[in-house]
C-alpha positions as CSV (number, residue, x, y, z in Angstrom):
1,M,27.9,157.0,196.0
2,K,24.5,155.4,197.1
3,Q,25.2,153.2,193.5
4,L,28.2,151.2,194.2
5,E,27.4,149.3,198.5
6,A,24.8,147.2,195.8
7,V,27.9,146.6,193.7
8,L,30.3,145.8,195.7
9,I,28.2,143.9,197.7
10,F,24.6,142.4,197.3
11,G,24.0,141.8,200.9
12,V,21.5,144.0,201.3
13,A,20.3,143.2,198.6
14,I,20.5,139.9,200.1
15,A,19.3,141.2,203.7
16,S,15.9,142.2,202.1
17,V,14.8,138.9,200.5
18,V,15.4,137.0,204.1
19,A,13.1,139.5,206.2
20,G,10.6,138.8,203.1
21,G,10.2,135.4,203.7
22,C,10.3,132.4,201.2
23,N,7.3,133.0,200.4
24,Q,9.6,135.2,196.9
25,P,9.3,135.3,193.4
26,A,11.3,132.8,190.7
27,C,13.0,135.8,189.3
28,R,13.0,139.9,189.8
29,E,10.4,141.7,187.9
30,V,10.8,143.6,184.6
31,K,8.9,146.5,184.2
32,P,7.0,146.7,180.9
33,I,7.6,148.4,178.3
34,A,5.0,150.4,178.4
35,D,4.9,150.8,182.4
36,V,8.6,152.6,181.7
37,E,7.5,154.8,179.1
38,E,4.4,156.0,181.0
39,E,6.8,156.6,184.5
40,L,9.0,158.7,182.3
41,S,6.6,160.1,180.9
42,E,4.9,162.0,184.1
43,S,9.0,162.2,185.5
44,I,9.3,164.3,182.5
45,K,6.8,166.5,183.1
46,D,7.1,166.8,186.2
47,R,10.1,168.1,186.0
48,L,9.3,170.4,182.6
49,D,6.1,171.7,185.3
50,D,8.7,173.2,188.0
51,I,11.2,175.3,184.8
52,D,7.6,176.8,183.6
53,A,8.2,175.0,180.1
54,T,5.4,176.2,177.6
55,N,3.4,173.3,176.4
56,A,5.3,173.6,173.0
57,Q,8.5,173.0,174.8
58,K,6.6,170.1,176.3
59,K,4.9,168.7,173.8
60,A,8.8,168.4,171.4
61,V,10.5,166.5,174.8
62,L,7.8,163.9,174.6
63,A,8.4,163.2,171.7
64,I,12.0,162.8,172.2
65,A,10.8,160.5,175.0
66,H,8.6,159.1,173.0
67,G,11.0,158.5,169.7
68,F,13.9,157.4,172.5
69,M,12.0,154.4,174.1
70,P,12.1,152.0,171.2
71,K,16.0,152.6,171.4
72,Y,15.5,151.2,174.8
73,E,13.7,149.3,174.3
74,A,15.6,146.5,171.9
75,M,18.5,147.4,174.5
76,R,16.2,145.6,177.5
77,R,15.8,142.7,174.1
78,D,20.0,142.9,173.8
79,T,21.4,142.4,177.1
80,Q,18.3,140.3,179.0
81,P,19.7,137.2,177.2
82,K,23.1,137.8,178.7
83,T,22.0,139.3,181.7
84,I,19.6,136.4,182.5
85,A,22.9,133.8,181.2
86,F,24.8,136.1,183.5
87,M,23.4,135.5,187.1
88,R,22.9,131.8,186.2
89,E,26.3,131.1,186.3
90,L,26.3,133.0,189.2
91,Q,24.6,131.0,190.6
92,L,26.9,127.5,189.8
93,H,28.1,125.4,193.0
94,Q,30.9,126.3,190.0
95,P,30.9,129.1,187.9
96,D,33.1,129.4,184.5
97,A,35.6,132.9,185.0
98,A,36.4,132.9,181.7
99,R,32.3,132.6,181.1
100,I,30.8,135.4,183.6
101,K,34.3,137.8,182.3
102,Q,33.0,137.0,178.5
103,L,29.2,137.8,179.2
104,F,31.0,141.0,181.4
105,E,31.7,142.2,178.4
106,E,29.3,141.9,176.0
107,L,27.0,143.7,178.4
108,S,29.4,146.4,178.7
109,T,29.6,146.9,174.7
110,R,25.8,147.3,174.0
111,F,25.6,149.1,177.1
112,Q,28.1,151.8,176.0
113,L,26.9,152.3,172.8
114,F,23.1,152.3,174.2
115,S,24.7,155.6,176.5
116,Y,25.2,156.7,172.6
117,D,21.2,157.0,172.6
118,L,21.4,158.5,175.4
119,V,23.5,161.3,174.8
120,D,21.4,162.1,171.6
121,A,18.2,162.6,173.3
122,L,20.1,164.9,175.9
123,V,21.4,166.9,173.3
124,E,18.1,167.4,171.9
125,T,16.0,167.7,174.7
126,S,18.5,170.9,175.2
127,H,17.8,172.0,172.3
128,V,14.2,172.8,173.6
129,L,14.6,174.7,176.4
130,T,16.8,177.9,176.8
131,P,19.7,178.0,178.8
132,V,17.7,179.2,181.6
133,Q,15.8,176.3,182.1
134,R,19.0,174.4,181.2
135,K,20.6,175.5,184.5
136,T,17.9,175.2,186.7
137,L,17.5,171.7,185.5
138,L,21.1,171.0,186.3
139,K,20.9,172.8,188.9
140,S,21.1,170.3,192.0
141,E,22.6,168.1,189.5
142,L,26.2,170.0,190.0
143,K,25.8,169.2,193.5
144,P,29.5,166.8,194.3
145,K,27.8,163.7,195.6
146,K,30.2,162.1,198.7
147,P,31.7,158.6,197.8
148,F,31.3,155.5,199.6
149,E,32.9,154.4,202.2
150,G,30.9,152.1,203.9
151,S,27.8,152.0,206.2
152,W,26.1,150.1,209.2
153,L,22.3,148.8,206.7
154,L,25.9,147.1,205.6
155,D,27.7,145.6,207.8
156,R,24.6,144.1,209.4
157,S,23.2,143.3,205.9
158,I,26.7,141.0,205.2
159,D,26.4,139.7,209.3
160,I,22.4,138.4,208.3
161,L,24.0,136.5,205.3
162,L,26.8,135.4,206.9
163,W,24.4,134.1,209.8
164,Q,22.1,132.6,207.0
165,I,25.1,130.6,205.7
166,N,26.1,129.4,209.3
167,A,30.2,131.1,207.7
168,T,32.6,129.6,209.3
169,S,34.8,132.3,211.5
170,E,37.2,132.1,208.6
171,Q,34.6,132.4,206.6
172,K,33.4,135.8,208.5
173,E,37.1,137.0,209.0
174,L,36.9,136.5,204.6
175,T,34.0,138.5,203.9
176,V,35.0,141.4,206.2
177,E,38.6,141.7,204.2
178,F,37.5,142.0,201.0
179,K,34.3,143.7,201.7
180,D,36.4,145.8,203.4
181,E,39.4,145.5,200.2
182,L,36.6,146.5,197.4
183,I,35.6,149.9,199.6
184,R,39.5,150.5,200.0
185,R,39.7,149.9,196.0
186,S,37.0,151.2,194.6
187,Q,37.2,155.1,195.9
188,P,39.9,156.3,193.0
189,L,36.9,155.2,190.9
190,Q,34.4,156.6,192.4
191,K,36.5,159.9,192.3
192,E,37.1,159.5,188.5
193,L,32.9,158.5,188.3
194,E,32.3,161.9,189.8
195,R,34.7,163.8,188.5
196,L,33.4,162.4,184.4
197,R,29.0,163.0,185.9
198,L,30.2,166.4,187.3
199,K,31.5,167.0,183.6
200,M,29.1,165.8,181.5
201,V,26.2,168.0,183.7
202,V,28.6,171.1,183.1
203,E,28.7,170.4,179.2
204,L,24.7,169.3,179.0
205,G,24.1,173.1,180.2
206,Q,26.1,174.7,177.2
207,E,24.3,176.6,175.1
208,K,24.6,174.2,172.8
209,P,25.8,170.6,174.1
210,N,28.8,169.3,172.4
211,A,27.5,165.5,171.7
212,D,30.6,163.8,170.7
213,A,33.3,165.0,173.7
214,L,29.4,164.4,176.1
215,R,30.1,160.6,174.5
216,A,33.7,160.8,174.9
217,D,33.3,161.4,178.5
218,A,30.7,157.8,178.4
219,N,33.2,156.0,176.4
220,A,35.2,156.8,180.0
221,F,33.1,156.3,182.3
222,G,32.1,152.7,180.3
223,A,36.1,152.0,180.8
224,A,36.4,152.8,184.8
225,L,33.4,150.8,185.5
226,Q,35.5,147.8,182.8
227,D,38.4,148.1,185.0
228,F,36.5,148.0,188.5
229,V,34.0,145.2,188.1
230,P,36.4,142.4,187.3
231,Q,38.1,143.2,190.0
232,A,34.7,143.1,192.5
233,L,33.8,139.9,190.0
234,A,36.7,138.4,191.6
235,Y,36.7,139.1,195.2
236,Y,33.7,137.4,194.4
237,L,34.1,134.3,193.2
238,E,37.3,133.5,195.5
239,W,34.4,134.1,198.3
240,H,32.6,131.7,196.3
241,G,35.1,129.0,196.2
242,K,35.6,129.4,200.2
243,L,31.4,128.0,200.7
244,K,30.6,124.6,200.9
245,P,28.1,123.6,199.1
246,E,25.0,123.5,200.6
247,Q,26.9,126.7,201.2
248,A,27.1,127.7,197.7
249,A,23.2,126.1,197.8
250,V,21.8,129.0,200.1
251,I,23.7,131.6,197.5
252,S,22.3,130.6,194.7
253,G,18.5,130.2,195.8
254,Y,19.3,134.2,196.7
255,L,20.8,135.3,193.4
256,K,18.0,133.3,191.7
257,R,15.7,135.8,193.0
258,F,18.0,138.9,191.4
259,E,18.2,137.2,188.2
260,P,15.2,139.3,186.0
261,C,12.2,138.0,184.8
262,D,12.3,136.5,181.0
263,V,9.7,139.2,179.8
264,F,10.3,138.4,175.9
265,A,10.3,134.9,175.9
266,D,7.4,132.2,174.1
267,P,4.4,132.4,176.4
268,A,4.2,129.2,174.9
269,A,7.7,128.1,176.2
270,T,6.6,128.7,180.5
271,N,6.3,125.9,182.6
272,Q,4.4,127.5,186.0
273,V,6.1,126.6,188.9
274,D,4.1,127.9,192.8
275,G,2.3,130.2,189.9
276,T,5.0,131.8,188.7
277,A,5.5,131.6,184.9
278,V,9.5,131.2,184.4
279,S,10.9,130.3,181.5
280,V,12.1,126.8,180.2
281,N,14.3,127.7,177.4
282,P,18.6,128.1,178.5
């Protein structure tokens, strides 16, 4: 499960920042809603062409996607301030574990609600397609995915990170120990998430998908993540607590680049820093 690589260790992303040099943006660019909708529409058209959808079907599915976008935008508006606060807390020399836990739980709750909107849109879309079209569309999703067990790229990225902060031998050993332990602990989680994913794909392929069953699976999916992510954060906070002030400052600088730009901020409430708009709101 490749997604877990980013969840467990941010080494790959950090390595890309290091490789990119100093001319990095002050925050992570967030794609405008209009661009997201345009890309979604193009992707839907391509997928519908693959299953020989009629013009009427294409029009109906695109209308569902268009109706879904305001819910997506509402989710982004609700979660962005908390995401920014979460990332800024991680950047502090002494992050507040209780505050991080609170923000994570609030974000998880909002994403869970959004998952219901997504389920409703998928079920509505399934009603537009024929059984054969649904089967064709979902065929590639039925292939089981192997769990992530580590990679050469991840290990080298961690090496670069440790080199950048001039890590001591003890810090290097602790980093590798935590990485290995997180990957080991993640194996049951990855298997459970894959089981739930396949179950949901099968349900969506039914003649009349059960929305309640899909929401229950989405709940289980979220609950599994809510159980594991705090464990991963605890490892990070313990690791961060072993850093010297100058090392923590380097990590803070890297994390700042993963903080989403505040696209919903009042343009009048921004400063220009190195040509980049940066919100002055907390």
